[in-house]
C-alpha positions in Angstrom: 0.0 0.0 0.0 1.5 3.4 -1.0 2.7 5.6 1.8 0.5 8.7 2.2 2.3 12.0 1.7 0.6 14.8 3.5 0.3 18.2 1.9 0.2 21.8 3.3 -1.7 24.1 1.0 -0.2 27.6 0.7 -2.9 29.4 -1.4 -4.3 31.4 1.5 -0.9 32.8 2.6 2.5 32.3 1.0 1.2 31.7 -2.5 -0.4 35.2 -2.8 2.4 36.7 -0.7 5.0 35.5 -3.1 3.1 36.3 -6.3 1.0 39.3 -5.6 2.6 41.1 -2.7 0.1 39.8 -0.1 -2.6 42.0 -1.5 -5.4 39.4 -1.8 -8.5 40.5 0.0 -10.3 38.1 2.4 -13.5 38.3 0.4 -11.6 36.8 -2.6 -10.6 33.8 -0.5 -13.9 33.1 1.2 -15.6 31.3 -1.8 -12.8 28.8 -2.1 -12.6 27.8 1.5 -15.2 25.0 1.5 -13.4 23.2 -1.3 -10.0 23.7 0.4 -11.4 22.5 3.7 -12.8 19.3 2.1 -9.8 18.6 -0.2 -7.9 16.5 2.3 -4.9 18.7 3.2 -2.8 18.0 6.3 -2.9 21.8 7.0 -3.8 25.0 5.4 -1.4 27.9 5.8 -3.5 31.0 6.1 -1.9 33.5 8.5 1.4 35.0 9.6 4.3 36.0 7.4 3.4 39.3 5.8 -0.4 38.9 6.0 -0.7 40.6 9.4 1.2 43.7 8.1 -0.6 43.8 4.7 -4.0 43.5 6.4 -3.6 46.7 8.4 -1.3 48.6 6.0 -3.1 48.1 2.7 -6.4 46.3 3.1 -7.9 48.0 6.2 -8.7 44.6 7.5 -8.3 43.3 11.1 -5.8 40.4 10.9 -7.3 38.8 14.0 -10.8 38.9 12.4 -9.3 37.2 9.4 -8.0 34.4 11.6 -11.4 34.0 13.3 -13.1 33.9 9.9 -10.7 31.2 8.6 -11.5 29.2 11.7 -15.2 29.3 10.9 -14.7 28.6 7.2 -12.2 25.8 7.6 -13.7 23.7 10.4 -12.1 20.4 9.3 -8.6 21.9 8.6 -5.5 22.5 10.7 -4.8 26.2 10.4 -1.1 27.0 10.1 0.9 30.2 10.4 4.5 31.3 10.0 5.9 32.8 13.1 9.3 34.5 13.2 10.4 33.4 16.6 11.3 36.3 18.9 10.3 38.7 16.2 6.8 37.4 16.1 5.4 39.2 13.0 7.2 42.5 13.4 10.7 43.4 12.6 12.4 43.6 16.0 12.8 41.2 18.9 10.0 41.3 21.5 10.4 40.6 25.2 9.4 37.1 26.3 6.1 38.2 27.9 4.9 39.7 24.6 5.9 36.5 22.8 3.9 34.4 25.3 0.8 36.6 24.9 0.9 36.7 21.1 1.1 32.9 20.9 -1.7 32.5 23.4 -4.0 34.9 21.6 -3.2 33.3 18.2 -4.1 29.9 19.6 -7.2 31.3 21.3 -8.4 32.8 18.0 -8.0 29.5 16.1 -4.4 28.8 15.1 -3.4 25.1 15.3 0.1 24.8 13.8 2.9 27.3 14.5 5.8 27.1 12.1 8.5 28.8 14.1 11.7 30.0 12.6 14.6 32.4 13.1 16.3 34.2 10.2 19.7 33.3 11.5 18.9 29.8 12.6 19.7 30.9 16.1 18.0 28.3 18.3 17.9 30.8 21.2 15.5 33.0 19.2 12.9 30.3 18.8 13.1 28.7 22.3 10.5 30.9 24.0 7.9 30.9 21.2 8.1 27.1 20.9 7.6 26.8 24.7 4.6 29.1 24.4 3.1 27.0 21.6 3.5 23.9 23.7 1.9 25.5 26.7 -1.1 26.5 24.6 -1.5 22.9 23.6 -0.9 23.5 19.9 1.5 22.0 17.3 5.0 23.4 17.4 6.8 23.0 14.1 10.5 23.8 14.5 12.0 25.3 11.4 15.4 25.2 9.7 16.1 27.9 7.2 18.0 26.3 4.4 20.9 28.1 2.8 24.2 27.3 1.2 27.7 28.4 2.3 31.1 26.9 2.9 29.9 26.5 6.6 26.4 25.0 6.2 26.5 21.2 6.2 24.1 18.3 6.5 25.6 17.6 9.9 24.8 21.2 11.1 21.2 21.0 9.9 20.8 17.6 11.7 22.2 19.1 14.9 19.7 21.9 14.7 16.8 19.4 14.1 17.9 17.5 17.2 17.9 20.7 19.2 14.4 21.5 18.0 13.1 18.0 18.9 14.6 18.5 22.3 12.6 21.7 22.7 9.4 19.7 22.2 8.7 20.4 18.5 6.2 17.9 17.1 7.6 18.3 13.6 10.6 19.7 11.8 10.3 21.9 8.7 13.1 22.5 6.2 12.3 25.9 4.9 13.8 26.8 1.5 12.8 30.4 0.9 15.0 31.0 -2.1 14.6 27.7 -4.1 18.1 26.7 -3.3 17.4 23.2 -2.2 18.6 20.9 -4.9 17.4 17.3 -5.1 20.4 15.5 -3.7 20.8 17.8 -0.6 17.0 17.4 -0.1 17.4 13.7 0.1 20.6 13.8 2.2 19.2 16.2 4.8 15.8 14.5 5.2 17.4 11.1 5.5 20.0 12.3 8.0 17.3 13.9 10.2 15.2 10.7 10.1 18.2 8.6 11.1 19.2 11.0 13.9 15.8 11.9 15.3 13.9 8.7 14.6 11.5 7.7 11.9 8.6 8.9 14.0 9.8 12.5 13.8 7.7 14.3 11.2 9.7 16.1 8.6 8.0 18.8 6.4 9.6 20.4 3.4 8.8 23.9 2.1 10.4 25.1 -1.1 9.8 27.8 -3.7 9.9 27.2 -7.4 12.0 30.1 -8.6 15.0 28.1 -9.8 13.0 25.4 -11.5 14.5 22.4 -9.8 12.5 22.0 -6.6 9.7 19.8 -7.7 12.4 17.2 -8.2 13.7 18.1 -4.7 10.3 17.4 -3.2 10.4 13.9 -4.9 13.8 13.2 -3.5 12.7 14.4 0.0 9.7 12.1 -0.1 12.0 9.2 -1.1 14.2 10.0 1.9 11.2 9.9 4.3 9.6 13.3 4.3 6.1 13.2 5.7 4.6 16.4 4.3 5.4 18.9 1.6 4.1 22.4 0.8 2.5 23.3 -2.5 0.2 25.9 -3.9 -2.8 25.4 -6.2 -1.5 25.7 -9.8 -3.3 28.9 -10.7 -1.2 30.7 -8.1 2.1 28.8 -8.4 5.6 28.8 -10.0 7.8 31.9 -10.5 8.9 33.1 -7.1 5.9 31.1 -5.7 5.7 27.4 -5.2 5.3 24.1 -7.0 1.7 23.2 -8.1 -0.4 21.0 -5.8 -1.9 19.1 -8.8 1.6 18.4 -10.2 2.7 16.8 -7.0 -0.4 14.6 -7.0 0.2 13.5 -10.6 4.0 13.0 -10.0 3.3 10.5 -7.3 1.1 8.3 -9.4 2.6 4.9 -10.0 5.2 5.4 -7.2 5.2 3.9 -3.6 3.7 7.2 -2.5 0.3 8.9 -2.8 -1.5 12.1 -1.8 -5.0 11.5 -0.6 -6.3 14.7 -2.0 -9.7 15.1 -3.8 -8.7 16.0 -7.4 -12.2 17.3 -8.2 -12.0 19.7 -5.3 -8.5 20.8 -6.4 -9.8 21.5 -9.9 -12.5 23.8 -8.4 -10.0 25.6 -6.3 -7.7 26.0 -9.3 -10.5 27.4 -11.5 -11.6 29.8 -8.8 -8.2 31.4 -8.3 -7.6 31.4 -12.0 -10.5 33.8 -12.2 -9.3 35.9 -9.2 -5.6 36.3 -10.3 -6.2 38.8 -13.2 -7.8 41.2 -10.8 -4.5 41.7 -9.0 -2.4 42.2 -12.2 -0.7 45.3 -10.9 0.7 43.5 -8.0 1.8 40.3 -9.8 5.5 39.5 -9.7 7.4 40.1 -13.0 9.3 36.9 -12.5 7.4 34.4 -14.5 10.2 32.0 -15.7 13.2 30.4 -14.1 16.0 32.2 -12.3 18.9 29.8 -11.9 21.3 32.6 -11.2 19.9 32.6 -7.7 22.2 29.6 -7.0 25.1 32.0 -7.3 23.6 35.1 -5.7 21.3 33.2 -3.2 19.0 36.2 -3.5 15.3 35.3 -3.4 13.4 36.3 -6.5 11.3 38.9 -4.9 14.4 40.5 -3.4 15.9 40.9 -6.9 12.9 42.6 -8.4 12.7 45.0 -5.4 16.3 45.9 -5.5 15.9 46.7 -9.2 13.1 49.0 -8.4 15.1 50.8 -5.7 18.1 51.3 -8.0 15.9 52.7 -10.7 14.4 55.2 -8.3 17.9 56.4 -7.6 18.7 56.6 -11.3 21.1 53.7 -10.9 19.2 50.9 -12.7 22.4 49.9 -14.5 24.0 49.0 -11.1 21.9 45.9 -10.5 24.5 43.4 -11.6 27.1 45.0 -9.3 24.6 44.8 -6.4 23.9 41.2 -7.1 27.6 40.5 -7.0 28.0 42.4 -3.8 25.3 40.7 -1.9 27.3 37.4 -1.4 30.2 39.5 -0.2 28.2 41.3 2.4 26.7 38.0 3.5 30.1 36.6 4.0 31.2 39.6 6.0 28.2 39.2 8.2 28.9 35.5 9.0 26.8 33.8 6.3 23.3 34.5 7.5 20.5 32.8 5.6 18.7 35.4 3.4 15.2 35.6 4.8 13.2 38.3 6.5 14.7 40.4 8.1 18.3 39.4 7.2 17.6 39.5 3.5 16.4 43.1 3.7 19.4 44.1 5.9 22.0 42.5 3.7 20.4 43.6 0.4 20.2 47.2 1.5 23.8 47.3 2.7 24.9 45.8 -0.7 23.0 48.7 -2.4 24.8 51.2 -0.2 28.2 49.6 -0.9 27.7 49.9 -4.6 26.3 53.4 -4.5 28.6 54.9 -1.9 31.7 52.7 -1.7 32.1 49.6 0.5 31.0 50.3 4.0 31.4 54.0 3.6 27.8 54.2 4.9 26.2 51.6 7.2 22.5 51.2 8.0 21.6 50.9 11.7 20.1 47.5 11.0 23.3 46.2 9.4 25.4 47.4 12.3 23.0 45.6 14.7 23.3 42.4 12.6 27.1 42.6 12.7 27.1 43.3 16.5 24.9 40.3 17.3 21.6 42.2 18.2 19.7 39.9 15.8 21.4 36.8 17.1 24.4 34.6 16.3 25.6 33.6 12.8 27.3 30.4 11.8 30.4 32.2 10.5 32.7 34.7 12.0 32.0 38.4 11.2 34.6 40.3 9.3 36.7 42.1 12.1 37.2 45.3 10.1 33.5 45.6 9.3 32.7 44.7 12.9 34.8 47.6 14.1 33.0 50.0 11.7 29.7 48.7 13.0 30.7 49.4 16.6 31.8 52.9 15.6 28.5 53.5 13.8 26.2 52.1 16.5 28.3 53.5 19.4 27.8 50.2 21.3 29.7 46.9 21.7 29.0 43.5 20.2 27.0 41.0 22.2 27.1 37.2 22.4 24.0 36.8 24.7 20.5 36.1 23.4 19.2 39.5 22.2 15.9 39.3 24.0 17.7 38.9 27.3 18.6 42.6 27.1 14.9 43.6 26.9 12.9 44.7 29.9 9.2 43.7 30.4 7.2 45.8 28.0 3.6 44.6 27.9 2.3 47.2 30.4 3.8 50.1 28.5 2.6 48.7 25.2 -0.9 48.2 26.6 -1.0 51.8 28.0 0.2 53.2 24.6 -2.2 51.1 22.6 -5.3 51.8 24.7 -4.6 55.5 24.4 -5.0 55.4 20.6 -8.2 56.5 19.0 -10.1 53.4 17.7 -8.3 50.8 19.8 -11.0 48.4 21.1 -9.2 47.6 24.4 -8.5 44.0 23.5 -5.2 42.2 23.9 -5.4 41.6 20.2 -5.5 45.3 19.4 -2.6 45.9 21.7 -0.6 43.2 20.0 -1.4 44.8 16.6 0.0 48.0 18.0 3.1 46.2 19.3 3.8 44.7 15.9 3.4 47.9 13.8 2.9 51.0 16.0 2.7 53.6 13.3 0.5 51.6 10.9 -1.8 50.4 13.7 -2.4 53.9 14.8 -3.8 54.8 11.4 -5.6 51.5 11.0 -7.5 51.9 14.3 -9.0 55.2 13.0 -10.1 53.7 9.7 -11.1 50.2 10.7 -14.8 51.1 10.9 -14.8 51.9 7.2 -14.4 48.2 6.5 -11.9 46.2 4.4 -10.6 47.4 1.1 -10.3 45.1 -2.0 -7.4 46.2 -4.2 -8.4 43.8 -7.0 -9.6 45.5 -10.1 -11.7 44.5 -13.1 -9.1 43.2 -15.7 -11.2 44.6 -18.5 -10.9 48.1 -17.1 -8.2 50.6 -18.2 -4.8 49.2 -17.0 -3.6 50.7 -13.8 -0.2 52.3 -13.5 2.5 50.0 -12.2 2.5 49.7 -8.4 5.1 52.1 -7.0 8.2 50.6 -5.7 8.3 50.6 -1.9 9.4 48.8 1.2 6.8 46.1 0.8 7.4 43.2 -1.5 5.2 40.7 0.1 8.1 38.6 1.2 8.0 39.6 4.8 7.0 42.2 7.3 7.7 45.7 5.9 10.7 47.5 7.3 10.6 51.3 7.5 12.0 53.2 4.5 15.2 54.9 5.5 16.3 58.4 4.4 19.9 59.5 4.7 22.0 62.6 4.0 25.3 61.1 2.9 28.4 63.3 2.6 30.8 61.9 0.0 33.9 63.8 -1.3 32.6 67.0 0.2 29.1 66.8 -1.4 25.9 65.9 0.4 23.6 63.3 -1.4 20.1 62.5 -0.4 19.5 58.7 -0.4 16.3 56.9 0.4 16.4 53.2 0.7 13.5 50.8 1.0 14.8 47.4 2.3 14.7 44.5 -0.2 13.4 41.0 0.6 
């Protein structure tokens, strides 16, 4: 009898985050939920990542209400979210008490599976959130961000998996955000984790499709013992998105493996989102083919397109190739962090600065903090000269402790500030929304009563102008645009940088 391969469907979160900048309105997802709920998925990813930010920044929609609605619409499904460890869904580290409260409220509002990761693979930065998930009685999925460097090895990934199991994780996810996971490493890592942690340890594999090789990687991971893989319904797949759900089902026919998914339901979901997709044309990624150069630069597809937009805004569109060559150098200097939010924004922005201004003539505050350990530890050693520049820039010393250990309890202050805002409803959920995105939440609270916005447009109408380049690319929580006056050779230049993802 074929082994059943479980599937996590990404259509309600990462699929539209990767392909249409997280702009899909809740009302455009509602009609598909019944078929999704009855299709037979192991879980449905529908929250976390950039959705929280996008809801309040662009869609005038309460993300907590979105979660509650998904809970009602998907009664037979495990709801899954992406949680960035100590960063939660914001772009800084939060004190442990805030982490506990956020996880508790997410669980209370309907979340079942918490996929917890840290951008630097620093196990210290996921320990508290995993503990909070376990305390809430929910499924804690410990996550390994896959990347490639001279220092990243199968042995290292296995050691991290063992640490995550020791923390009480019920499953392990290999998260390949840049489509770097080739077939043989996929097999080797999954096999080694199964051997080390036990066959009973659930291993999930998440890959993007950007490089064109990762459907094969999923097959090899399955052959090595993977229990569950992530896919997206075909009408919102490929490019910087994910492999098609239907392709996985067909690929496994005639093998010792099978997906127990309802193909008739999948077809209905596919046809529904095929009709929705054209409405979001202005937000669709311009990467539609295969980007194998990512294997050299290791830059996620969405990050490339955003950096190109930034450079064009500065009249330096011809510098893109230089920036792409500089990113791996900056990454090496920073100790080889994986490139995922927020490290991808930080490294990408610094690479732009290095090309535009000269290598490390100007440092961003975020890059200085990355160098100094305020985001956590990296596998490699930081370049000592750049480290010295970072100390001078930030006017503080490097740290080796867990960054959150430096934070004082902050819930009472956050609650007082949140409750003082016009439109805040007094709930812990609203206070947490304020904690994640203080400036955006302040505006959202005042406009919430106007109801959600739908940014989708009639495709037969006059084409809209291209969406302006900005800090949001749909690949992670938006970081604030940074404006600098830079003095170079006696002249002052105004530079505005929107971090890439």
